[in-house]
C-alpha positions in Angstrom: -21.5 -0.7 20.4 -19.8 2.4 18.8 -17.5 1.7 15.8 -14.8 4.4 15.2 -11.5 5.0 13.7 -8.5 6.6 15.4 -5.8 8.3 13.2 -2.2 8.4 14.3 0.3 10.5 12.3 4.0 9.6 12.4 6.8 11.2 10.4 6.8 8.6 7.7 3.5 6.7 8.2 -0.2 7.2 9.0 -2.1 4.6 10.9 -5.9 4.1 11.2 -7.0 2.0 14.1 -10.5 0.4 13.9 -12.3 0.2 17.2 -15.5 -1.4 18.3 -16.4 0.2 21.6 -13.1 0.1 23.6 -11.7 -3.0 21.7 -9.1 -2.5 19.0 -10.2 -4.7 16.1 -7.3 -4.0 13.7 -5.2 -1.3 12.0 -3.8 -0.2 8.7 -0.6 1.7 8.1 0.4 3.4 5.0 3.0 5.7 3.4 2.6 8.3 0.7 5.2 8.5 -1.9 5.9 8.8 -5.7 2.3 9.8 -6.4 0.9 6.6 -4.8 -0.1 5.2 -1.4 1.7 2.1 -0.2 0.0 0.0 2.4 2.7 -1.1 4.7 0.7 -3.2 7.2 -2.9 -4.3 7.6 -3.8 -6.5 10.6 -7.0 -7.7 12.2 -7.1 -9.6 15.5 -7.2 -13.3 15.0 -10.6 -13.6 16.8 -12.0 -10.8 14.6 -10.8 -12.3 11.2 -13.2 -13.6 8.5 -16.0 -11.3 9.8 -15.5 -8.5 7.2 -13.4 -6.3 9.6 -10.4 -6.2 7.2 -12.6 -5.0 4.4 -14.3 -2.4 6.6 -10.8 -1.1 7.5 -9.6 -1.1 3.9 -12.7 0.6 2.6 -12.4 3.3 5.3 -8.7 3.9 4.3 -9.7 4.1 0.6 -12.5 6.6 1.3 -10.2 8.8 3.5 -7.4 9.0 0.9 -9.9 9.8 -1.9 -11.4 12.5 0.2 -8.2 14.1 1.3 -5.8 13.7 -1.7 -5.4 13.9 -5.4 -3.6 10.6 -5.6 -5.8 7.7 -6.6 -3.4 4.7 -6.7 -2.7 2.3 -3.9 0.0 -0.4 -3.9 0.5 -3.3 -1.5 3.1 -6.1 -1.2 1.4 -9.1 0.5 2.0 -12.7 1.3 0.3 -15.7 -0.3 -2.1 -15.8 2.7 -3.5 -12.3 2.2 -3.5 -12.1 -1.6 -7.1 -13.5 -1.8 -8.2 -10.7 0.5 -6.8 -8.0 -1.7 -8.2 -9.6 -4.9 -11.6 -9.7 -3.2 -11.4 -6.0 -2.5 -10.6 -5.0 -6.1 -6.8 -5.1 -6.2 -5.1 -6.3 -9.3 -1.9 -8.4 -9.3 1.2 -6.6 -10.6 4.0 -9.1 -10.1 5.4 -11.9 -8.0 8.6 -11.3 -6.1 10.7 -14.2 -5.0 14.0 -13.6 -3.2 14.7 -17.2 -2.6 13.5 -17.1 1.0 10.1 -15.4 0.8 7.5 -15.0 -2.0 5.6 -11.7 -2.0 2.8 -10.6 -4.3 2.5 -7.0 -5.5 -1.0 -5.7 -6.0 -2.4 -2.3 -6.9 -5.8 -0.5 -7.2 -6.7 2.6 -9.0 -9.5 4.4 -7.1 -12.4 5.7 -9.2 -12.9 9.4 -9.1 -16.6 9.8 -8.2 -16.4 13.5 -8.9 -16.1 12.8 -12.7 -19.3 10.7 -12.9 -22.7 12.4 -13.6 
């Protein structure tokens, strides 16, 4: 089965869709702004969760932005349910945001510049 990624460009967002054959496994959307990238949405189909697909999608996204841009910082605001996923993938907690209704966790990751290493 062929794994591939489809890129969709919108005015404000870019979306990568992860496909296995003809089946959409999940997607990641992000925005670029203020010298950082903000992940606005990352979703994997329920039946495809806990199989490494989210990490595959996130790693593809990170490689693409490293290859195509000078910016090396990624930020994400996530729920309690997904914070373990981001920590597992190298993201560091910035702060907790509680508006009295929802609690969100802010994480970030600085991508290493492989071009600087011998």
